[in-house]
C-alpha positions in Angstrom: 10.6 6.5 14.1 7.5 8.4 14.1 7.7 10.0 11.1 10.5 8.0 8.9 10.1 10.0 6.0 11.1 13.2 8.2 14.4 12.4 7.0 14.4 12.4 3.3 11.7 15.3 3.8 14.0 17.8 5.0 17.4 16.6 2.8 14.9 17.4 -0.1 13.8 20.9 1.2 17.9 21.8 2.6 19.1 21.0 -0.5 16.7 22.7 -2.5 17.6 25.8 -0.4 21.3 25.5 -0.9 22.8 27.9 -3.6 23.8 25.9 -7.4 28.0 25.3 -7.4 29.3 28.2 -8.7 26.5 30.9 -7.2 28.0 31.9 -3.9 31.4 32.5 -2.7 30.7 31.7 1.2 30.4 28.3 0.9 33.4 26.0 0.4 34.3 23.5 -2.4 33.4 20.5 0.2 29.7 21.9 0.8 29.3 22.5 -2.5 30.1 18.9 -3.3 28.1 17.3 -0.4 25.2 19.3 -1.9 25.5 18.1 -5.2 26.1 14.2 -4.2 23.2 14.9 -2.0 20.9 15.9 -5.0 22.5 12.8 -6.8 21.1 10.8 -3.6 24.9 9.6 -2.5 24.4 10.5 1.2 27.8 7.9 2.0 30.1 10.4 -0.2 28.4 13.7 0.9 29.6 12.8 4.6 32.7 12.5 3.7 33.0 15.9 2.4 30.8 17.4 5.1 33.4 15.3 7.7 36.1 17.3 5.5 34.8 20.8 6.1 34.1 20.4 9.8 37.5 19.1 9.9 38.9 22.3 8.4 36.4 24.7 10.1 35.6 23.1 13.6 32.7 25.8 13.7 31.0 26.2 10.7 27.0 25.7 12.2 26.1 25.2 8.1 28.5 21.7 7.9 26.5 20.5 11.4 23.5 21.3 10.0 23.7 19.8 7.0 25.3 17.0 8.7 22.3 16.7 10.6 20.4 16.2 8.0 22.0 13.1 6.7 21.7 11.6 10.6 18.4 12.1 9.9 18.2 10.7 6.7 20.0 7.4 8.2 17.8 7.5 11.5 20.5 8.3 13.3 18.7 10.9 15.8 21.2 10.8 18.6 23.9 11.8 15.9 21.8 14.5 14.0 20.2 16.0 18.1 24.5 16.5 18.8 24.8 18.2 15.5 21.9 20.1 15.8 22.9 21.4 19.2 26.1 22.4 17.7 24.8 24.3 14.7 22.9 26.3 17.5 25.8 27.0 19.6 28.0 28.5 16.5 25.1 30.0 14.5 26.1 33.5 13.8 24.6 36.1 10.9 26.9 34.8 8.5 25.4 31.5 8.2 23.2 30.3 5.1 21.0 28.6 7.3 19.0 31.2 9.5 18.8 30.7 12.8 15.2 30.2 13.2 15.7 27.3 10.6 18.1 25.6 13.0 15.7 25.7 15.9 13.0 24.2 13.6 15.1 21.4 12.3 16.3 20.8 16.2 12.1 20.2 16.9 11.9 18.0 14.2 14.2 15.6 16.0 12.9 16.3 19.2 9.4 15.5 17.9 10.6 11.9 16.5 12.4 11.2 20.1 8.7 11.7 21.2 10.5 14.7 23.5 7.4 17.2 23.2 7.6 19.8 25.4 11.0 20.3 23.9 10.3 20.1 20.1 7.4 22.5 21.3 10.3 25.4 23.1 12.4 24.9 19.7 9.2 25.5 17.5 8.1 28.8 19.6 11.8 30.1 19.6 11.7 29.4 15.9 8.4 31.3 15.5 9.9 34.0 17.2 13.2 34.2 15.2 11.7 34.0 11.6 11.2 36.9 9.7 8.4 39.0 9.9 7.8 39.4 6.4 7.9 35.7 5.5 4.3 34.5 6.2 5.0 30.9 4.4 7.8 30.4 7.1 6.0 31.1 10.0 3.0 29.4 9.0 5.2 26.6 8.4 6.5 26.1 11.7 2.6 27.1 13.6 1.4 23.9 11.4 4.5 22.0 12.7 3.5 23.0 16.3 -0.3 22.5 16.1 0.6 18.9 14.9 2.4 18.1 18.2 -0.4 20.0 20.2 -2.7 17.6 17.9 -1.2 14.3 18.7 -0.9 15.4 22.7 -4.3 15.8 22.2 -4.2 19.1 23.6 -7.2 20.4 20.9 -7.4 24.1 22.1 -3.5 24.9 21.9 -3.7 23.4 18.6 -6.5 25.7 17.6 -4.6 28.1 18.9 -2.0 27.8 16.4 -4.3 27.2 13.5 -6.3 30.2 13.5 -3.3 32.5 13.8 -2.0 30.8 10.5 -5.3 32.0 9.6 -4.5 35.4 10.8 -1.7 35.7 8.6 -2.8 34.1 5.7 -6.7 33.6 5.6 -6.3 31.3 2.8 -4.6 28.8 4.4 -5.9 25.5 3.9 -3.6 23.4 6.0 -5.1 25.7 9.0 -8.8 25.1 8.0 -8.6 21.2 7.7 -6.3 21.7 11.1 -9.4 23.0 12.6 -12.0 20.7 11.3 -9.6 17.4 12.0 -9.6 18.9 15.8 -13.4 19.4 15.7 -13.9 15.4 14.8 -11.6 14.4 17.2 -13.5 16.2 19.9 -17.3 14.7 18.3 -18.0 18.5 16.6 -18.6 16.6 13.5 -21.2 19.5 11.8 -18.5 22.1 12.8 -16.0 19.8 10.6 -18.6 19.8 7.9 -19.1 23.5 8.1 -14.9 24.0 8.3 -14.5 21.8 5.3 -17.0 23.4 3.4 -15.7 27.2 4.0 -12.2 25.3 2.9 -13.3 23.7 -0.5 -14.5 27.4 -1.9 -10.6 28.2 -2.0 -9.4 25.2 -3.8 -11.8 22.4 -4.6 -9.1 20.3 -5.6 -7.3 20.0 -1.9 -7.5 16.4 -1.0 -7.9 16.9 2.3 -11.2 18.4 2.3 -12.8 15.4 1.5 -10.8 12.7 3.6 -11.9 14.7 6.4 -15.5 16.1 5.6 -15.9 12.2 5.0 -15.0 11.2 8.0 -17.4 13.6 9.4 -20.2 12.3 7.5 -19.6 8.6 8.5 -19.9 9.7 12.2 -22.6 11.8 11.6 -24.5 8.5 10.1 -24.9 10.4 6.5 -23.1 7.4 4.4 -24.1 8.5 0.9 -22.8 11.9 1.6 -19.2 10.3 3.6 -19.1 8.0 -0.1 -19.6 10.9 -2.4 -16.6 12.4 -0.4 -14.4 9.5 -0.6 -15.3 9.5 -4.3 -13.5 12.9 -4.1 -10.8 12.2 -1.9 -9.9 9.0 -4.2 -10.4 11.5 -7.4 -8.0 14.6 -6.2 -5.3 12.4 -4.1 -2.4 11.4 -5.7 -2.1 9.0 -2.9 -5.4 7.7 -1.6 -5.8 5.7 1.7 -8.0 2.7 0.8 -8.0 1.9 4.3 -9.8 5.1 4.9 -12.2 4.8 2.4 -12.9 0.8 2.6 -15.0 1.3 5.9 -17.0 4.1 4.5 -17.6 2.7 1.0 -18.7 -1.1 2.6 -21.6 0.5 4.2 -23.4 1.2 1.5 -21.8 -0.8 -1.4 -24.3 -0.7 -4.1 -24.4 3.3 -4.1 -20.6 3.1 -4.1 -20.0 1.0 -6.9 -22.5 2.8 -8.9 -20.6 6.0 -8.0 -17.4 4.6 -9.3 -18.9 3.3 -12.1 -20.2 6.8 -13.4 -16.8 7.8 -12.9 -15.4 5.1 -15.1 -18.0 6.0 -17.8 -17.2 9.9 -17.4 -13.7 9.2 -18.2 -12.3 8.2 -15.6 -11.4 4.4 -17.0 -7.8 4.2 -15.5 -6.4 1.5 -13.9 -6.8 2.9 -10.5 -10.6 3.4 -11.3 -11.1 0.0 -12.1 -8.8 -1.5 -9.4 -11.5 0.5 -6.9 -14.3 -0.9 -8.5 -12.7 -4.4 -8.0 -12.2 -4.1 -4.4 -15.5 -2.7 -4.2 -16.5 -6.4 -5.8 -14.5 -8.5 -3.2 -15.8 -6.1 -0.1 -19.6 -7.3 -1.3 -18.7 -10.6 -1.6 -18.5 -10.9 -5.3 -15.5 -12.9 -6.3 -16.5 -13.9 -9.6 -17.1 -10.3 -10.9 -13.6 -9.1 -8.9 -11.4 -11.5 -10.7 -13.0 -11.3 -14.1 -12.3 -7.7 -13.7 -8.4 -8.5 -12.5 -8.2 -10.1 -15.9 -9.5 -7.7 -18.0 -7.3 -4.9 -16.2 -4.3 -7.4 -16.2 -4.9 -7.7 -20.4 -5.1 -4.1 -21.1 -2.2 -3.0 -18.2 0.1 -6.0 -18.1 0.8 -8.3 -15.1 1.8 -7.2 -11.8 3.2 -9.1 -8.7 0.3 -7.2 -6.5 -2.7 -7.9 -9.1 -1.7 -11.4 -8.7 -2.1 -11.0 -4.8 -5.4 -9.8 -4.9 -6.6 -12.1 -7.2 -5.4 -14.8 -5.7 -7.2 -14.0 -2.7 -10.3 -14.1 -4.6 -9.8 -17.8 -5.9 -9.0 -18.6 -2.2 -12.3 -17.3 -1.0 -13.6 -19.5 -3.9 -12.4 -22.4 -2.3 -10.1 -22.8 -5.6 -6.6 -23.7 -4.0 -4.9 -24.3 -7.2 -6.1 -21.2 -9.0 -4.7 -19.0 -5.7 -1.4 -20.7 -5.4 -1.0 -20.4 -9.7 -1.2 -16.8 -9.0 0.6 -16.4 -5.7 3.3 -18.4 -7.4 3.4 -16.0 -10.7 3.3 -12.8 -7.9 6.6 -14.5 -6.7 8.0 -14.5 -10.3 7.2 -11.5 -11.4 8.6 -9.7 -8.5 11.7 -11.7 -9.3 12.6 -12.3 -5.5 11.9 -15.4 -3.2 9.4 -13.2 -0.6 8.7 -14.1 2.9 5.3 -13.0 2.4 4.2 -14.6 -0.7 5.4 -17.8 0.6 3.4 -17.7 3.8 0.3 -16.8 2.3 0.8 -19.4 -0.2 1.1 -21.3 2.6 -1.7 -20.7 3.6 -3.3 -21.2 0.6 -2.1 -25.2 1.0 -3.5 -25.4 4.7 -6.9 -24.0 3.8 -6.9 -26.9 0.9 -5.8 -29.5 2.7 -2.0 -29.8 1.1 -0.3 -29.9 4.2 3.3 -31.1 2.9 3.4 -28.4 0.4 2.1 -25.9 3.3 5.0 -27.4 5.6 7.6 -26.8 2.4 6.8 -23.2 1.8 6.4 -22.7 5.6 10.2 -23.9 6.2 11.4 -21.7 3.8 10.0 -18.8 5.1 12.1 -20.2 8.7 15.0 -19.9 6.5 14.4 -16.2 5.3 13.6 -14.7 8.8 14.7 -17.1 11.7 13.4 -14.9 14.6 10.7 -14.8 13.3 8.0 -16.7 15.9 5.4 -16.7 13.6 5.8 -19.1 10.5 6.7 -21.7 13.9 2.8 -21.1 14.3 1.7 -21.8 11.2 4.3 -24.5 10.3 3.1 -26.1 14.0 -0.8 -26.2 13.1 0.1 -28.1 9.5 2.3 -30.4 11.5 -0.3 -31.4 13.7 -3.3 -31.0 10.7 -1.3 -33.8 9.1 -0.8 -35.9 12.3 2.5 -35.0 12.9 2.2 -33.8 17.1 5.8 -34.1 17.8 7.0 -31.7 15.0 3.9 -29.8 15.9 5.0 -28.9 19.6 8.7 -28.4 18.7 7.3 -25.7 16.8 5.1 -24.3 19.1 7.8 -24.2 21.7 10.1 -22.3 19.5 7.7 -20.0 18.0 6.5 -19.4 21.9 10.7 -18.9 22.4 10.4 -15.9 19.9 7.7 -14.3 20.5 5.7 -14.4 23.6 3.0 -12.4 22.7 0.8 -14.1 20.1 -1.8 -15.2 22.1 -2.9 -17.8 19.6 0.2 -20.1 19.5 -0.3 -20.8 23.4 -3.8 -21.8 22.6 -2.8 -24.2 20.2 0.0 -25.5 22.3 -2.7 -25.9 25.3 -5.1 -27.4 22.8 -2.0 -30.2 22.0 -1.3 -30.2 25.9 -5.2 -31.1 26.6 -4.8 -34.1 23.8 -2.2 -35.6 25.4 -4.0 -35.6 28.8 -1.3 -32.9 30.2 -4.2 -30.5 31.9 -1.9 -28.5 34.4 0.2 -27.6 31.0 -2.9 -27.0 29.2 -4.5 -24.6 31.6 -1.2 -22.7 31.8 -1.3 -22.0 28.3 -4.8 -21.3 28.2 -4.4 -19.0 31.4 -2.1 -17.1 29.4 -4.0 -16.5 26.3 -7.1 -15.0 28.8 -4.1 -12.8 29.7 -2.8 -11.3 26.7 -5.6 -11.3 24.5 -7.8 -8.5 25.8 -8.8 -6.3 23.0 -12.3 -8.2 21.9 -12.1 -7.7 17.7 -11.7 -10.0 14.8 -8.6 -12.5 15.1 -9.6 -13.1 19.1 -9.0 -16.3 20.5 -9.8 -15.7 24.0 -13.2 -17.2 23.8 -11.5 -20.6 23.0 -9.3 -20.1 25.9 -12.1 -19.9 28.4 -14.2 -22.5 26.9 -11.1 -24.6 27.4 -11.2 -23.9 31.4 -14.6 -24.4 31.3 -16.0 -20.8 31.8 -18.3 -21.2 28.5 -20.5 -18.4 30.0 -17.9 -16.0 29.9 -16.6 -17.6 26.6 -19.9 -16.7 24.9 -20.1 -13.1 26.8 -16.7 -12.2 25.1 -17.6 -14.0 21.4 -20.8 -11.4 21.5 -18.4 -8.3 22.3 -16.0 -9.7 19.5 -19.2 -9.4 16.8 -20.3 -5.9 18.6 -16.7 -4.3 17.6 -17.5 -5.0 13.6 -21.1 -6.9 12.7 -20.4 -6.6 9.4 -17.6 -8.8 9.7 -18.4 -12.3 8.4 -15.5 -14.0 9.7 -16.6 -13.2 13.1 -20.2 -15.3 12.6 -17.5 -18.1 11.5 -15.7 -17.6 14.7 -19.2 -17.8 16.3 -20.2 -21.2 14.6 -16.8 -22.4 15.4 -17.0 -21.9 19.1 -20.3 -23.2 19.5 -19.8 -26.3 17.6 -16.7 -26.9 20.3 -19.8 -26.6 22.8 -21.8 -29.2 21.3 -24.5 -26.3 20.6 -24.7 -28.0 16.8 -28.3 -26.2 15.9 -26.6 -23.0 17.4 -23.4 -23.1 15.5 -25.2 -23.9 12.1 -27.5 -20.9 12.6 -24.2 -18.9 13.2 -22.5 -20.0 10.1 -25.3 -19.2 8.1 -25.3 -15.6 9.4 -22.1 -15.8 8.3 -22.6 -16.8 4.9 -25.1 -14.3 4.6 -23.0 -11.9 5.5 -20.4 -13.0 2.9 -18.0 -15.8 4.1 -17.1 -18.0 1.7 -14.0 -20.1 2.3 -15.0 -23.4 1.4 -11.7 -24.8 1.2 -11.2 -23.7 5.0 -14.2 -24.9 6.3 -13.3 -28.5 4.7 -10.2 -28.9 6.6 -11.4 -27.0 9.7 -11.6 -29.6 12.5 -13.5 -26.9 14.7 -16.8 -27.7 12.1 -15.8 -31.8 12.6 -19.2 -31.9 15.1 -21.3 -30.9 12.1 -20.0 -33.2 9.6 -22.8 -35.5 8.7 -25.8 -33.3 9.9 -28.3 -32.3 7.2 -28.9 -28.8 8.0 -24.9 -28.2 7.4 -24.5 -30.5 4.4 -27.9 -28.4 2.9 -26.2 -25.1 4.0 -22.5 -26.0 2.5 -24.4 -27.2 -0.5 -26.7 -24.1 -0.7 -24.0 -21.6 -0.6 -21.7 -23.2 -3.3 -24.5 -23.5 -5.7 -24.8 -19.8 -5.1 -21.4 -18.8 -6.2 -21.7 -20.9 -9.1 -19.5 -23.5 -11.1 -15.9 -22.8 -10.2 -15.3 -23.3 -14.1 -17.1 -20.2 -15.2 -14.4 -18.7 -13.0 -11.6 -19.5 -15.3 -11.3 -16.3 -17.0 -7.5 -16.4 -17.5 -7.6 -19.4 -19.6 -8.9 -17.5 -22.5 -8.7 -19.2 -26.3 -5.6 -18.1 -28.1 -5.5 -15.3 -30.5 -3.2 -15.2 -33.1 -2.3 -12.2 -35.2 -0.2 -12.1 -38.4 1.4 -8.5 -38.9 3.4 -7.7 -42.8 6.5 -5.8 -42.3 8.8 -3.9 -44.3 12.4 -5.4 -44.3 14.6 -1.8 -44.6 18.0 -1.7 -46.7 19.6 -1.9 -43.0 18.0 -4.9 -41.9 15.6 -3.8 -40.0 11.9 -4.2 -39.7 9.3 -1.4 -40.3 5.6 -2.2 -38.9 2.3 -0.2 -39.1 0.9 0.4 -36.3 -1.7 2.6 -34.7 -0.9 4.7 -31.5 -4.3 6.3 -29.9 -5.6 6.4 -33.0 -3.1 7.7 -35.2 -1.9 5.6 -37.5 2.4 5.3 -37.6 5.3 3.4 -38.3 7.4 1.5 -36.2 11.1 0.2 -36.4 10.8 -3.1 -34.5 13.9 -3.2 -32.1 14.0 -6.4 -30.2 16.9 -4.9 -28.3 15.2 -1.6 -27.2 13.7 -1.7 -23.3 10.7 0.8 -24.2 8.9 2.4 -26.8 10.2 5.8 -28.4 9.0 8.4 -30.3 10.6 11.5 -31.9 9.6 15.0 -30.6 7.6 15.7 -33.9 5.4 13.0 -33.6 4.3 13.7 -30.0 4.0 17.3 -30.7 1.7 16.8 -33.6 -0.1 14.3 -31.2 -0.3 17.1 -28.8 -1.9 19.7 -30.9 -4.2 17.6 -33.1 -5.8 15.7 -29.6 -4.2 12.2 -29.7 -2.3 13.0 -26.9 -3.4 15.0 -23.7 -1.7 17.1 -21.1 -2.4 14.3 -18.2 -0.5 11.9 -20.4 2.7 13.7 -20.5 4.1 12.0 -16.9 7.4 13.8 -16.2 11.2 13.1 -17.4 14.0 10.1 -17.8 17.0 10.0 -19.3 18.4 7.8 -21.7 21.7 6.9 -23.7 23.1 7.1 -27.1 24.5 5.2 -28.9 27.8 7.0 -28.5 27.1 6.7 -24.7 25.8 10.4 -24.5 23.4 10.8 -21.7 20.3 13.0 -22.9 17.1 14.0 -21.5 13.9 12.6 -22.8 10.2 12.8 -21.8 7.7 10.1 -20.4 4.6 9.9 -21.9 1.2 7.5 -21.6 -0.1 6.0 -24.7 -3.5 5.1 -24.2 -3.7 2.4 -27.0 -1.3 0.7 -29.2 -2.5 -1.2 -32.0 -0.3 -3.4 -33.8 -2.3 -5.4 -36.9 -5.5 -6.6 -34.5 -3.4 -6.7 -31.3 -4.3 -4.2 -28.9 -2.7 -3.1 -25.8 -3.6 -0.4 -23.4 -1.6 2.2 -21.3 2.3 2.0 -22.8 4.6 4.1 -21.3 6.7 5.5 -24.1 9.7 7.9 -24.3 9.7 10.8 -26.3 13.4 11.6 -27.5 14.4 15.3 -28.2 15.5 14.3 -31.5 13.6 15.1 -34.7 15.2 12.7 -36.9 14.6 9.7 -34.2 13.2 6.8 -35.4 10.1 5.4 -33.8 11.1 2.2 -32.1 9.1 -0.4 -30.9 10.6 -1.9 -27.9 10.5 -5.2 -25.4 8.1 -3.0 -23.4 5.2 -3.7 -25.8 6.4 -7.2 -26.8 6.5 -8.7 -23.8 3.3 -7.6 -22.9 1.6 -9.0 -26.1 2.4 -12.7 -25.0 4.0 -15.1 -27.6 5.9 -12.8 -30.3 7.5 -14.6 -33.2 9.5 -12.9 -36.2 9.2 -14.8 -39.6 12.1 -13.7 -41.4 11.5 -16.2 -44.5 8.1 -13.9 -45.0 8.4 -11.0 -43.4 5.9 -11.5 -40.8 5.5 -10.6 -37.0 3.1 -13.2 -35.6 1.8 -12.4 -32.0 0.1 -14.7 -29.9 -2.2 -13.6 -27.1 
């Protein structure tokens, strides 16, 4: 599907528009019950009630429309379209859902099916039928139609819809940004900047302003202005796309890093800003600082699978296979699942570290988890080949190709295997397949190697230069050039290309150590000197082991209450409080009295109030609470940052210190004899 989220969004909008139970005599029990279940995310039982309604009233347009939304959610677009056709066929003035909405939602389905002509027709009809006084509805429909025009690259038609939106409402920022986006697509970057500048005057917290102005400035070569907008986009967006930002940020890393550090110093010292700072360290190939920052984030916010994965990449870049493997293994433990992606990453670390047996073991498990995926067969075949087991390598290459004939690299590997065993005709056939399939000159291409094996070195070098031209700042493409030149026997040129790779930031020393492409260079003084130079520049690996900190033990005196529980002195955001130690509680909870006091006296900020949650009382009753973020929780001299807590709406509720804090302190021991809490961090 083009837009998987559309089903969820449509259901949410529809349910929000439906009258609450007991408020409408026009809707049957079946329909009201269905909506109630949908609001509880139970689409299976909701569908049963809708179908009961259709059985009772075969011409109920509202029921067909509601069922269509369930089908959209389930990605059954054919069923959804059939129901929307029925909803339109049986439409009447007494329907709850107005006629224009039926055409609008059918257009959504046509758009998902890439039936753009039909989608445009339905949106045009919806626009005609929408109430004249409902500007928001008309503009929503026009926006949907403009999006389809944009996807069809009909920018003039899209612009016309956006301008109509501005006629209806001159403050509609979606329309302004739509015009800016179209201007960028047409290469009118100055126009895009002018439009986004105007848009910013209406509401400077609208994230799309900075997202698109960043792109326009980048195209104009105004790198620092683009970075300024990238940082502002990150600041205003609830879910910023790092994929959009990073190509801009890495063009002037020192400036980008300074801007991010400035935001942190100005009070943006939260996890998101620090993670962005760490990613900039990685882009600058400063893996030591990246690792230290990951350790610091883990200390303040707790470990997470994602953090361990990111840090494992840094360890691997430094050639420290054991540390990379330890982190990716920990990521699997934290995610509490055997994930094929994590296993594949660990196998790749083992391979780059020359630990082929462990790599094969992990990839065998990956194949068990995803037996119809050709890629792990390619990876395992490579490891078999590196370990000297050509027979099993060839079996895996053959199986991988049987499962996925689109991946050029596996043909290259099998071709090399054929060549190794003197089967030139079979080898050439595989190399020709690579040339046929690999037609885009970009990082990851292997066509140049196939051309070399076919005896076409001039074409191979020409292709290699095209790859470099696609991203001249990518260190990996220069490493690939070094490999190609080494295969050709042009050893001095290969060393020169490797130096450029290092200058651009390449640091995968473990890979170089075990890469057979580098074999022709081994023993050359220039090669050995280059490796030593950059390994020394990377620093002593021992100094990066910041995770192996000295243990610190804190002993906190507790007060045993008459009920048998312990009371502990703590401070929350600097406010001294007393908590009840509750090893059975999963979270931290405080009463509304303390939370209100903290808010009124500056110990808690509005931005720290995150939303609602629900909890059960000892009697089994479900009650509503509020989730807040506690910036600091200190127990003795043990400190944690950013703890999620629940505010109970019971003024007599005790303050409970639960597992979400205790487990992050590390090893926690309760000394019942001396009434002490012992925390080892």
